[in-house]
Residue frames relative to the residue before (quaternion, step in Angstrom):
aa qw qx qy qz dx dy dz
X 1.0000 0.0000 0.0000 0.0000 0.00 0.00 0.00
X 0.1775 -0.7971 0.5572 0.1507 3.68 -0.51 1.08
X 0.2492 -0.7560 0.5960 0.1055 3.44 -1.37 0.57
X 0.1806 -0.7869 0.5759 0.1283 3.62 -0.89 0.73
X 0.3451 -0.7219 0.5521 0.2345 3.57 -0.87 0.81
X 0.1687 -0.7908 0.5865 0.0474 3.40 -0.75 1.27
X 0.4325 -0.6694 0.5467 0.2570 3.49 -1.23 0.70
X 0.1354 -0.7965 0.5870 0.0525 3.58 -0.59 1.15
X 0.2726 -0.7262 0.6069 0.1731 3.53 -1.30 0.26
X 0.0042 0.8181 -0.5674 0.0931 3.52 -0.22 1.39
X 0.0965 -0.7612 0.6365 0.0781 3.51 -1.07 0.82
X 0.1573 -0.7580 0.6240 0.1065 3.47 -1.10 0.82
X 0.1075 -0.8129 0.5717 0.0268 3.53 -0.50 1.16
X 0.0615 -0.7946 0.6016 -0.0548 3.55 -0.74 1.22
X 0.3176 -0.7666 0.5228 0.1954 3.54 -0.59 1.02
X 0.4948 -0.7045 0.4336 0.2662 3.64 -0.97 0.88
X 0.8075 -0.1755 0.0893 0.5560 3.67 -0.48 1.20
X 0.0859 -0.8825 0.4568 0.0713 3.56 1.02 0.88
X 0.7086 0.4509 -0.3024 0.4507 3.76 0.45 -1.13
X 0.7230 0.4633 -0.2479 0.4484 3.50 0.80 -1.25
X 0.6317 0.5522 -0.3166 0.4426 3.60 1.12 -0.59
X 0.5944 0.5457 -0.3090 0.5034 3.47 1.25 -0.75
X 0.7146 0.4348 -0.2854 0.4678 3.56 0.80 -0.97
X 0.6230 0.4933 -0.3639 0.4858 3.74 1.09 -0.45
X 0.6049 0.5450 -0.3358 0.4736 3.62 1.04 -0.70
X 0.7637 0.3819 -0.2341 0.4649 3.63 0.70 -0.98
X 0.7428 0.2093 -0.1610 0.6153 3.65 1.24 -0.25
X 0.2332 -0.8173 0.5079 0.1401 3.56 -0.14 1.29
X 0.5191 0.6079 -0.4316 0.4180 3.63 1.22 -0.17
X 0.6743 0.4640 -0.3261 0.4730 3.73 1.13 -0.35
X 0.4366 0.7007 -0.4799 0.2968 3.61 1.16 -0.14
X 0.8473 0.1987 -0.1363 0.4732 3.52 -1.03 0.87
X 0.6378 0.4990 -0.3234 0.4895 3.57 1.31 0.08
X 0.5377 -0.6284 0.4610 0.3216 3.51 -1.29 0.60
X 0.0504 0.8306 -0.5480 0.0857 3.60 -0.55 1.14
X 0.1487 -0.7544 0.6321 0.0962 3.59 -1.04 0.55
X 0.2935 -0.7174 0.6183 0.1302 3.52 -0.93 1.03
X 0.7886 0.1977 -0.1835 0.5526 3.59 -0.59 1.21
X 0.7787 0.3232 -0.2745 0.4625 3.40 -1.42 0.45
X 0.1796 -0.7475 0.6268 0.1272 3.55 -1.36 -0.11
X 0.6659 -0.5141 0.3409 0.4196 3.62 -1.16 0.13
X 0.7028 0.4497 -0.2358 0.4982 3.51 1.39 -0.29
X 0.8243 0.1410 0.0410 0.5468 3.52 1.13 -1.07
X 0.7632 0.4827 -0.2292 0.3632 3.47 -1.27 -0.09
X 0.3942 -0.6971 0.5578 0.2178 3.49 -1.46 0.06
X 0.5212 -0.6519 0.4747 0.2791 3.54 -1.02 0.84
X 0.2382 -0.7697 0.5693 0.1634 3.65 -0.61 0.94
X 0.7986 -0.0882 0.0939 0.5880 3.67 1.02 -0.67
X 0.1834 -0.7694 0.6088 0.0621 3.55 -1.25 0.65
X 0.4867 -0.6305 0.5257 0.2988 3.46 -1.19 0.70
X 0.6120 -0.5614 0.3714 0.4151 3.59 -1.17 0.34
X 0.5362 0.6247 -0.3712 0.4295 3.52 1.28 -0.48
X 0.7283 0.4278 -0.2216 0.4873 3.53 1.07 -0.95
X 0.5417 0.6267 -0.3605 0.4288 3.60 1.31 -0.47
X 0.5993 0.5934 -0.3412 0.4150 3.50 1.03 -0.71
X 0.7192 0.3950 -0.2334 0.5218 3.54 1.24 -0.49
X 0.5888 -0.5993 0.3555 0.4095 3.54 1.29 0.38
X 0.4445 0.6427 -0.4985 0.3753 3.59 1.08 0.63
X 0.1502 0.7953 -0.5704 0.1397 3.62 -0.71 1.00
X 0.6723 -0.5037 0.3395 0.4231 3.55 -1.26 0.22
X 0.7814 0.3427 -0.2911 0.4327 3.47 -1.34 0.62
X 0.6238 0.4951 -0.4121 0.4426 3.70 1.10 0.00
X 0.5832 -0.5813 0.4122 0.3900 3.65 -1.13 0.37
X 0.6013 -0.5973 0.4021 0.3463 3.44 -1.25 0.64
X 0.5798 0.5759 -0.3705 0.4415 3.56 1.25 -0.53
X 0.6702 0.4889 -0.2812 0.4825 3.57 0.90 -0.90
X 0.5905 0.5548 -0.3478 0.4717 3.70 1.06 -0.87
X 0.7249 0.4796 -0.2648 0.4176 3.52 0.70 -1.10
X 0.6259 0.5578 -0.2948 0.4585 3.50 1.26 -0.75
X 0.6570 0.5008 -0.2863 0.4854 3.55 1.19 -0.85
X 0.7944 0.1097 0.0023 0.5975 3.58 1.08 -0.90
X 0.3124 -0.7900 0.5120 0.1272 3.50 -0.04 1.45
X 0.7002 0.5062 -0.2310 0.4473 3.61 0.96 -0.83
X 0.4139 0.7717 -0.4150 0.2469 3.52 1.39 -0.26
X 0.1865 -0.7887 0.5751 0.1111 3.54 -0.96 0.86
X 0.2470 -0.7898 0.5423 0.1449 3.60 -0.56 1.12
X 0.1088 -0.7897 0.6031 0.0272 3.59 -1.03 1.01
X 0.4429 -0.7054 0.4761 0.2821 3.52 -0.88 0.91
X 0.5159 -0.6731 0.4303 0.3091 3.68 -0.84 0.91
X 0.1022 -0.7719 0.6215 0.0863 3.58 -1.12 0.72
X 0.1520 -0.8604 0.4745 0.1066 3.56 0.35 1.14
X 0.6158 0.5634 -0.3610 0.4161 3.48 1.09 -0.62
X 0.6106 0.5471 -0.2877 0.4950 3.47 1.25 -0.76
X 0.6679 0.5098 -0.2838 0.4621 3.57 0.94 -0.82
X 0.6354 0.5343 -0.2839 0.4797 3.45 1.20 -0.82
X 0.6312 0.5626 -0.3062 0.4374 3.49 1.16 -0.80
X 0.6677 0.4713 -0.2693 0.5095 3.48 1.05 -1.01
X 0.6202 0.5399 -0.3510 0.4479 3.66 0.88 -0.73
X 0.6647 0.5176 -0.3126 0.4389 3.61 0.90 -0.75
X 0.6055 0.5453 -0.3318 0.4754 3.52 1.27 -0.60
X 0.6390 0.5273 -0.3053 0.4695 3.53 1.06 -1.04
X 0.6854 0.4934 -0.2996 0.4438 3.60 0.78 -1.05
X 0.5828 0.5288 -0.4080 0.4628 3.75 1.07 -0.55
X 0.6250 0.5192 -0.3511 0.4653 3.65 0.92 -0.70
X 0.6129 0.5480 -0.3482 0.4503 3.66 0.93 -0.77
X 0.7090 0.5012 -0.2529 0.4267 3.51 0.90 -1.10
X 0.5193 0.6037 -0.3970 0.4564 3.57 1.37 -0.10
X 0.7221 0.4241 -0.2222 0.4994 3.57 1.21 -0.52
X 0.8022 -0.0722 0.1145 0.5815 3.62 0.90 -0.99
X 0.3587 -0.7022 0.5524 0.2704 3.46 -1.13 0.43
X 0.5809 0.5557 -0.3741 0.4625 3.62 1.36 -0.08
X 0.2127 0.7449 -0.5773 0.2582 3.62 0.38 1.40
X 0.1294 -0.7679 0.6271 0.0188 3.57 -0.92 1.01
X 0.1864 -0.7672 0.5880 0.1760 3.68 -0.13 0.97
X 0.2538 -0.7144 0.6278 0.1765 3.58 -1.31 0.52
X 0.7650 -0.0999 0.1315 0.6226 3.46 1.15 -0.75
X 0.6852 -0.4447 0.2822 0.5030 3.75 -1.06 0.00
X 0.7864 0.3722 -0.1955 0.4526 3.66 1.03 -0.53
X 0.7847 0.2208 -0.1868 0.5483 3.64 1.09 0.21
X 0.0253 -0.7991 0.5966 -0.0701 3.48 -1.28 0.75
X 0.3802 -0.6692 0.5946 0.2325 3.52 -1.33 0.49
X 0.0215 -0.7972 0.6008 0.0550 3.61 -1.00 0.67
X 0.1759 -0.7659 0.6003 0.1486 3.63 -0.65 0.92
X 0.0776 -0.8079 0.5816 -0.0541 3.58 -0.46 1.36
X 0.2362 0.7850 -0.5446 0.1770 3.59 0.99 0.46
X 0.6995 0.0689 -0.0501 0.7096 3.43 1.27 -0.88
X 0.0482 0.8195 -0.5661 0.0754 3.57 -0.67 1.14
X 0.6749 -0.5506 0.3411 0.3535 3.52 -1.36 0.70
X 0.6894 0.4839 -0.3024 0.4464 3.59 1.07 -0.55
X 0.3366 -0.7488 0.4867 0.2986 3.64 1.22 -0.26
X 0.3721 0.6923 -0.5189 0.3362 3.66 1.00 0.71
X 0.3587 -0.7870 0.4634 0.1929 3.54 -0.65 1.09
X 0.6867 0.4642 -0.2706 0.4896 3.57 1.24 -0.64
X 0.3592 -0.7373 0.5362 0.1995 3.61 -0.69 1.18
X 0.6322 0.5387 -0.3566 0.4278 3.56 1.05 -0.53
X 0.6206 0.5149 -0.3295 0.4910 3.59 1.07 -0.65
X 0.6009 0.5712 -0.3288 0.4522 3.56 1.11 -0.79
X 0.6692 0.5140 -0.2854 0.4545 3.50 0.90 -1.14
X 0.6392 0.5119 -0.3202 0.4763 3.61 0.98 -0.85
X 0.6614 0.5020 -0.3214 0.4553 3.61 0.87 -0.77
X 0.6346 0.5319 -0.3219 0.4590 3.58 0.94 -0.98
X 0.7217 0.4549 -0.2859 0.4365 3.54 0.75 -1.10
X 0.6168 0.5456 -0.3393 0.4547 3.63 1.13 -0.57
X 0.6677 0.4816 -0.3160 0.4716 3.53 1.06 -0.77
X 0.6152 0.5277 -0.3629 0.4597 3.58 1.03 -0.69
X 0.6360 0.4992 -0.3407 0.4799 3.73 0.99 -0.65
X 0.7598 0.4392 -0.2331 0.4188 3.52 0.67 -1.00
X 0.7617 0.3399 -0.2207 0.5054 3.55 1.10 -0.71
X 0.7306 0.3775 -0.2445 0.5137 3.72 1.07 -0.44
X 0.3976 -0.7285 0.4662 0.3065 3.55 1.08 -0.90
X 0.6447 0.4696 -0.3166 0.5135 3.57 1.23 0.29
X 0.4400 -0.6690 0.5415 0.2559 3.57 -1.34 0.45
X 0.1164 -0.7692 0.6261 0.0537 3.41 -1.30 0.64
X 0.2353 -0.7487 0.5939 0.1769 3.50 -1.27 0.48
X 0.1018 -0.8308 0.5434 0.0641 3.68 -1.00 0.45
X 0.2333 -0.7074 0.6582 0.1096 3.45 -1.29 0.59
X 0.0618 -0.8033 0.5923 0.0041 3.56 -0.95 1.03
X 0.2276 0.7660 -0.5752 0.1749 3.62 -0.80 0.96
X 0.6708 -0.5079 0.3757 0.3885 3.53 -1.41 -0.25
X 0.7838 0.1296 -0.1503 0.5884 3.63 1.14 0.06
X 0.6950 -0.5158 0.3420 0.3659 3.46 -1.41 0.31
X 0.6132 0.5701 -0.3473 0.4224 3.60 1.04 -0.77
X 0.7216 0.4151 -0.2580 0.4904 3.61 0.72 -0.99
X 0.5932 0.5670 -0.3675 0.4377 3.66 0.98 -0.72
X 0.6708 0.5044 -0.2849 0.4631 3.53 0.93 -1.03
X 0.6598 0.4870 -0.3158 0.4773 3.64 0.89 -0.70
X 0.6509 0.5409 -0.3004 0.4398 3.62 1.00 -0.96
X 0.6563 0.5458 -0.3473 0.3883 3.60 0.92 -0.83
X 0.6414 0.5157 -0.3264 0.4648 3.64 1.29 -0.34
X 0.5636 0.6712 -0.3850 0.2891 3.61 1.12 -0.40
X 0.8117 0.2174 -0.1146 0.5299 3.62 0.93 -0.83
X 0.2505 0.7729 -0.5357 0.2301 3.54 0.97 0.71
X 0.6303 -0.2611 -0.7309 -0.0167 1.53 -2.11 1.48
X 0.8544 0.2298 -0.1575 0.4385 3.45 -1.55 0.31
X 0.6106 0.5122 -0.4007 0.4519 3.56 0.75 1.00
X 0.1884 -0.7775 0.5755 0.1698 3.60 -1.29 -0.07
X 0.1098 -0.7690 0.6209 0.1049 3.50 -1.26 0.32
X 0.2086 -0.7547 0.6144 0.0970 3.49 -1.07 0.97
X 0.1388 -0.7251 0.6711 0.0675 3.62 -1.13 0.94
X 0.2810 -0.7923 0.5338 0.0913 3.55 -0.32 1.30
X 0.6840 -0.4903 0.3311 0.4268 3.65 -1.12 0.41
X 0.7418 0.4081 -0.2316 0.4791 3.60 0.85 -1.00
X 0.6462 0.4596 -0.3568 0.4938 3.68 1.24 0.08
X 0.4064 0.7651 -0.4417 0.2332 3.55 1.18 -0.39
X 0.7307 0.4289 -0.2646 0.4606 3.69 0.46 -1.14
X 0.6709 0.4890 -0.2937 0.4738 3.67 0.74 -1.00
X 0.6110 0.5535 -0.3350 0.4562 3.64 1.04 -0.70
X 0.7245 0.4496 -0.2213 0.4733 3.53 0.84 -1.16
X 0.6194 0.5791 -0.3417 0.4054 3.59 1.11 -0.75
X 0.7520 0.3770 -0.2060 0.5000 3.62 1.01 -0.87
X 0.4882 0.6827 -0.4267 0.3368 3.60 1.27 -0.13
X 0.4511 -0.6636 0.5168 0.2984 3.59 -0.79 0.89
X 0.5683 -0.6313 0.4024 0.3415 3.64 -0.87 0.94
X 0.6157 0.5524 -0.3656 0.4267 3.71 1.01 -0.76
X 0.7120 0.4678 -0.2829 0.4407 3.69 1.16 -0.28
X 0.4429 0.6390 -0.4693 0.4187 3.47 1.35 0.18
X 0.4258 -0.6932 0.5185 0.2634 3.52 -0.82 1.14
X 0.7874 0.2946 -0.2880 0.4585 3.49 -1.04 1.08
X 0.6140 0.4884 -0.3589 0.5057 3.50 1.31 0.01
X 0.1824 -0.8288 0.5249 0.0649 3.60 -0.26 1.23
X 0.7768 -0.3661 0.2341 0.4558 3.59 -1.33 -0.03
X 0.6596 0.5522 -0.2752 0.4293 3.45 0.96 -1.19
X 0.7130 0.4375 -0.2520 0.4865 3.59 0.93 -1.07
X 0.5842 0.5719 -0.3723 0.4394 3.61 1.11 -0.60
X 0.6564 0.5234 -0.2761 0.4680 3.57 1.01 -0.99
X 0.6356 0.5381 -0.2858 0.4741 3.51 1.11 -0.79
X 0.6499 0.4844 -0.2936 0.5067 3.56 1.01 -0.95
X 0.6354 0.5232 -0.3668 0.4335 3.63 0.86 -0.73
X 0.6002 0.5656 -0.3220 0.4649 3.60 1.00 -0.90
X 0.7299 0.4297 -0.2139 0.4867 3.56 1.05 -0.97
X 0.5687 -0.6188 0.3803 0.3859 3.66 1.28 0.11
X 0.5825 0.5784 -0.3921 0.4152 3.52 1.11 0.26
X 0.0326 -0.8397 0.5337 -0.0952 3.53 -0.39 1.40
X 0.7854 0.1548 -0.0656 0.5957 3.56 1.18 -0.58
X 0.7126 -0.4659 0.3431 0.3968 3.55 -1.24 0.22
X 0.6592 0.5035 -0.3349 0.4470 3.57 1.09 -0.68
X 0.6205 0.5133 -0.3198 0.4991 3.66 1.23 -0.51
X 0.6378 0.4746 -0.3671 0.4830 3.52 1.04 -0.61
X 0.6564 0.5234 -0.3276 0.4334 3.66 1.06 -0.69
X 0.5783 0.5676 -0.3716 0.4530 3.60 1.18 -0.36
X 0.6417 0.5493 -0.3180 0.4305 3.61 1.08 -0.40
X 0.4340 -0.6796 0.5108 0.2981 3.60 -0.87 0.91
X 0.6733 -0.4598 0.4257 0.3924 3.56 -1.48 0.25
X 0.6698 0.5102 -0.3222 0.4328 3.57 0.92 -0.98
X 0.6272 0.5414 -0.3223 0.4579 3.65 1.07 -0.81
X 0.7043 0.4646 -0.2665 0.4660 3.58 0.88 -0.98
X 0.6018 0.5425 -0.3433 0.4751 3.61 1.02 -0.65
X 0.6617 0.5446 -0.2905 0.4257 3.51 0.92 -1.11
X 0.7683 0.3892 -0.1631 0.4812 3.55 1.00 -0.94
X 0.8218 0.2293 -0.1187 0.5079 3.54 1.23 -0.53
X 0.5055 -0.6663 0.4188 0.3537 3.50 1.33 0.24
X 0.8421 -0.1859 0.1219 0.4914 3.58 -1.12 -0.74
X 0.6086 0.5834 -0.3480 0.4101 3.51 1.27 -0.57
X 0.5075 0.6686 -0.3855 0.3831 3.55 1.32 -0.36
X 0.6476 0.5196 -0.3123 0.4617 3.66 1.07 -0.60
X 0.6108 0.5623 -0.2927 0.4745 3.35 1.32 -0.96
X 0.6651 0.4872 -0.3025 0.4783 3.63 0.91 -0.93
X 0.6224 0.5613 -0.3319 0.4329 3.59 0.96 -0.95
X 0.7378 0.4297 -0.2584 0.4518 3.58 0.82 -0.96
X 0.6869 0.5104 -0.3154 0.4101 3.67 0.73 -1.04
X 0.6452 0.4944 -0.3717 0.4486 3.61 0.89 -0.66
X 0.6988 0.4018 -0.3010 0.5096 3.70 1.18 -0.23
X 0.6273 -0.6053 0.2960 0.3906 3.49 1.26 0.55
X 0.5651 0.6106 -0.3733 0.4104 3.57 1.30 0.19
X 0.2740 0.6986 -0.6069 0.2616 3.49 -0.65 1.37
X 0.0721 -0.8731 0.4821 -0.0027 3.40 -0.06 1.36
X 0.3413 0.7472 -0.5208 0.2325 3.63 1.19 0.30
X 0.3901 -0.7427 0.5095 0.1912 3.56 -0.87 0.96
X 0.4660 -0.6038 0.5423 0.3526 3.60 -1.21 0.26
X 0.1595 -0.8270 0.5385 -0.0249 3.45 -0.58 1.33
X 0.2480 -0.8006 0.5248 0.1486 3.63 -0.29 1.17
X 0.7122 0.3625 -0.2738 0.5352 3.66 1.11 -0.29
X 0.0913 0.8395 -0.5292 0.0834 3.63 0.92 0.87
X 0.1795 -0.8253 0.5276 0.0915 3.59 -0.60 1.02
X 0.4956 -0.6802 0.4638 0.2768 3.49 -0.93 0.87
X 0.3503 -0.7613 0.4950 0.2295 3.61 -0.95 0.65
X 0.7733 0.0665 -0.0838 0.6249 3.58 1.38 -0.04
X 0.2116 -0.7010 0.6657 0.1437 3.44 -1.42 0.37
X 0.0139 -0.8320 0.5490 -0.0789 3.55 -0.89 1.02
X 0.0402 -0.7623 0.6438 0.0536 3.53 -1.29 0.35
X 0.0010 0.7936 -0.6024 0.0854 3.65 -0.91 0.87
X 0.1284 -0.7826 0.6072 0.0496 3.47 -1.40 0.42
X 0.2110 -0.7520 0.6044 0.1572 3.57 -0.94 0.81
X 0.3395 -0.7913 0.4808 0.1658 3.59 -0.74 0.98
X 0.5382 -0.6052 0.4754 0.3436 3.62 -1.19 0.68
X 0.7622 0.1774 -0.0742 0.6181 3.64 1.04 -0.80
X 0.5239 -0.6530 0.4635 0.2903 3.54 -1.03 0.84
X 0.2866 -0.7557 0.5590 0.1854 3.67 -0.94 0.81
X 0.1371 -0.8105 0.5661 0.0614 3.49 -1.01 0.88
X 0.6765 0.4905 -0.2620 0.4828 3.52 1.37 -0.19
X 0.4586 -0.6813 0.4572 0.3413 3.65 -0.73 0.77
X 0.5750 0.6057 -0.3793 0.3983 3.59 1.20 -0.66
X 0.6586 0.4896 -0.2852 0.4952 3.58 0.92 -1.08
X 0.6491 0.5006 -0.3580 0.4470 3.60 0.89 -0.82
X 0.6520 0.5358 -0.3250 0.4269 3.65 0.88 -0.80
X 0.6011 0.5500 -0.3404 0.4694 3.53 1.16 -0.69
X 0.6583 0.4985 -0.2677 0.4965 3.57 1.01 -0.94
X 0.6638 0.5215 -0.3050 0.4409 3.57 0.88 -0.84
X 0.5808 0.5667 -0.3709 0.4516 3.67 1.22 -0.55
X 0.6506 0.4957 -0.2986 0.4918 3.61 1.08 -0.97
X 0.6606 0.5135 -0.3087 0.4522 3.65 0.96 -0.83
X 0.6581 0.4880 -0.2860 0.4970 3.57 1.05 -0.87
X 0.6010 0.5247 -0.3671 0.4783 3.66 1.08 -0.48
X 0.6367 0.4863 -0.3207 0.5052 3.63 0.99 -0.80
X 0.6549 0.5061 -0.3248 0.4577 3.65 0.82 -0.83
X 0.6706 0.5053 -0.3152 0.4423 3.61 0.83 -0.87
X 0.5764 0.5452 -0.3473 0.4999 3.64 1.23 -0.64
X 0.7002 0.5086 -0.2832 0.4134 3.51 0.67 -0.99
X 0.6472 0.5236 -0.2806 0.4777 3.51 1.06 -1.03
X 0.7091 0.4534 -0.2602 0.4732 3.62 0.88 -0.82
X 0.5846 0.5611 -0.3614 0.4614 3.60 1.19 -0.56
X 0.7473 0.3636 -0.1758 0.5276 3.49 1.08 -0.91
X 0.4314 -0.7580 0.4201 0.2506 3.54 1.29 0.26
X 0.5618 0.5894 -0.3927 0.4275 3.63 1.04 0.74
X 0.1187 -0.7433 0.6440 0.1363 3.53 -1.38 0.21
X 0.1748 -0.8126 0.5426 0.1212 3.50 -1.25 0.08
X 0.4679 -0.6874 0.4872 0.2670 3.57 -1.32 0.22
X 0.7483 0.3846 -0.2164 0.4953 3.55 1.08 -0.63
X 0.1246 -0.7994 0.5872 0.0245 3.51 -0.73 1.15
X 0.0738 -0.7951 0.6015 0.0259 3.71 -0.68 1.00
X 0.2102 -0.7150 0.6577 0.1095 3.57 -1.07 0.87
X 0.1230 -0.7936 0.5945 0.0396 3.49 -0.82 1.15
X 0.0987 -0.8092 0.5791 -0.0111 3.54 -0.81 1.24
X 0.0400 -0.7918 0.6086 0.0327 3.59 -0.76 0.94
X 0.3154 -0.8028 0.4816 0.1550 3.63 -0.54 1.20
X 0.6965 -0.4868 0.3298 0.4113 3.57 -1.22 0.25
X 0.6546 0.4868 -0.2812 0.5054 3.59 1.34 -0.61
X 0.5381 -0.6663 0.3688 0.3612 3.58 1.37 0.27
X 0.4435 0.6332 -0.4961 0.3952 3.71 1.30 0.20
X 0.2476 -0.7877 0.5541 0.1056 3.64 -1.12 0.57
X 0.0264 -0.7870 0.6162 0.0127 3.52 -1.12 0.68
X 0.1333 -0.7767 0.6102 0.0815 3.50 -1.19 0.72
X 0.1094 -0.7821 0.6110 0.0555 3.51 -1.09 0.72
X 0.0368 -0.8510 0.5234 0.0203 3.73 -0.53 0.86
X 0.0531 -0.7596 0.6462 0.0512 3.49 -1.38 0.39
X 0.2036 -0.7655 0.6036 0.0899 3.56 -1.00 1.02
X 0.2875 -0.7730 0.5573 0.0956 3.53 -0.93 1.08
X 0.5303 -0.6431 0.4258 0.3522 3.61 -1.06 0.43
X 0.7664 0.2694 -0.1312 0.5682 3.56 1.31 -0.22
X 0.5387 -0.6472 0.4384 0.3143 3.63 -1.24 0.46
X 0.0452 -0.7927 0.6077 0.0172 3.60 -0.85 0.82
X 0.0535 -0.7651 0.6391 0.0574 3.53 -1.43 0.33
X 0.5046 0.6734 -0.3750 0.3888 3.56 1.45 -0.03
X 0.5327 -0.6558 0.4321 0.3154 3.62 -0.81 0.99
X 0.6120 0.5832 -0.3321 0.4184 3.59 0.96 -0.89
X 0.7089 0.4503 -0.2565 0.4785 3.47 0.84 -1.16
X 0.6379 0.5564 -0.3275 0.4197 3.52 1.05 -0.82
X 0.6728 0.4757 -0.2868 0.4887 3.59 1.03 -0.90
X 0.5655 0.6195 -0.3606 0.4080 3.61 1.10 -0.57
X 0.7030 0.4044 -0.2352 0.5356 3.48 1.06 -1.00
X 0.6215 0.5380 -0.3748 0.4288 3.70 0.93 -0.71
X 0.5954 0.5643 -0.3549 0.4486 3.71 1.02 -0.69
X 0.6323 0.5266 -0.3248 0.4663 3.54 0.99 -0.84
X 0.7133 0.4464 -0.2723 0.4666 3.47 0.78 -1.09
X 0.6127 0.5668 -0.3460 0.4284 3.71 1.03 -0.61
X 0.7586 0.3658 -0.1644 0.5135 3.47 0.97 -0.92
X 0.3686 0.7735 -0.4298 0.2847 3.56 1.34 0.04
X 0.7855 -0.1062 0.0371 0.6086 3.61 1.14 -0.70
X 0.6637 -0.5261 0.3672 0.3845 3.50 -1.15 0.26
X 0.4957 -0.6392 0.4767 0.3442 3.71 -0.94 0.53
X 0.4419 -0.6960 0.4993 0.2665 3.55 -0.94 0.77
X 0.8090 -0.0273 0.1046 0.5777 3.55 1.02 -0.71
X 0.6625 -0.4111 0.3705 0.5048 3.71 -1.16 -0.11
X 0.3309 -0.7390 0.5672 0.1507 3.55 -1.22 0.68
X 0.2019 -0.7830 0.5836 0.0754 3.45 -1.14 1.12
X 0.7908 0.1174 -0.1113 0.5903 3.56 1.14 -0.23
X 0.0726 -0.7563 0.6482 0.0510 3.62 -1.24 0.57
X 0.0796 0.8101 -0.5801 0.0295 3.57 -1.05 0.62
X 0.1678 -0.7625 0.6146 0.1126 3.57 -1.13 0.46
X 0.0286 -0.7930 0.6080 0.0261 3.50 -0.96 0.96
X 0.2365 -0.7408 0.6093 0.1549 3.56 -1.34 0.42
X 0.0043 -0.8038 0.5932 -0.0452 3.47 -0.82 1.13
X 0.6897 0.4402 -0.3435 0.4610 3.53 -1.22 -0.21
X 0.1276 0.8740 -0.4519 0.1251 3.55 1.01 1.01
X 0.4873 -0.6447 0.4920 0.3239 3.53 -1.23 0.40
X 0.4526 0.7012 -0.4459 0.3233 3.52 0.84 0.96
X 0.3175 0.7754 -0.4886 0.2435 3.53 1.23 0.26
X 0.0929 -0.8056 0.5848 0.0182 3.48 -0.94 0.96
X 0.5493 -0.6030 0.4578 0.3537 3.53 -1.04 0.68
X 0.4456 -0.6634 0.5395 0.2651 3.60 -1.10 0.86
X 0.1094 -0.8003 0.5856 0.0674 3.59 -0.95 0.80
X 0.4849 -0.6468 0.5135 0.2879 3.54 -1.16 0.66
X 0.1275 -0.8033 0.5788 0.0575 3.60 -0.69 1.02
X 0.1763 -0.7661 0.5983 0.1549 3.70 -0.66 0.84
X 0.0821 -0.8192 0.5674 0.0126 3.60 -0.58 1.03
X 0.4140 -0.7168 0.5118 0.2300 3.56 -0.89 0.98
X 0.4536 -0.6857 0.5149 0.2427 3.58 -1.21 0.60
X 0.0618 0.7858 -0.6147 0.0287 3.64 -0.78 0.86
X 0.5601 -0.5968 0.4480 0.3598 3.52 -1.22 0.56
X 0.4598 -0.6832 0.4737 0.3121 3.61 -1.09 0.65
């Protein structure tokens, strides 16, 4: 069976500081000020930060205490996820005016395959400009975009001219773009992997490209083959409009640290209740239950159990969570608890897709 490599036109749209921008849009008093969505100066974790706050090193996933220390004038805003979802739905309606091949990654970013599009526009760059313009005029927020022949490069490109910009990497620019790219900017290469690559003398795409697949697999396992291919511009993952979640989770950060398993179990009952609602809303069940524990010193631990059958019922979830909770003694007082369900009953058969070739 012969295969033909087709040139695809992929756009990655990424909203600019989405949660924070929504808050500034809805409350003009916050415009131009450093704000953090989520957390507080005493507790919690920052979910998003405005660009004004990012200048001080405030970013998502850092504690509110550290964020406030970095930026004394930081304003904390309570998250309004229903509002973010409402805005996200409006943005995705705009996407659907151009293509049905839309793969959401989160509320604020998505891939669009516009190889064949509803507007009949041959230039993916012009399409991206039009989409971003409509988001601004119809929603009131700015978006950035990356345009290229595959999802991997489009994702990287969308970060180049943020905020409110876009970058196109054409087919004839692909290899040179990747060769000069710092390895830390490769999508999927985190801090730990970056440090390991530095130790191996890999600082740019060109140096990564000089390594054999055997070398990369030896040092990075299965990911080695991925790195070997993407630095050569090979990434055949399709834009999937029916992207299925691999897990469903619920968690809670407490105002006061918990030191008793009894109090923890009370909170886990509430978390399990939320998880059950989410599972039933998505009409899924799972076999693997994971208990997430974050201690007061910010160290994290997970404990998992896989059942021989699928469940979505709160009672059955709690039964397993109790076992995991009492599996070993707590190391310290606890600031966050979470429960996730994976190994879901959402496996779908892989299908062969024949894609036509079009000029970029």
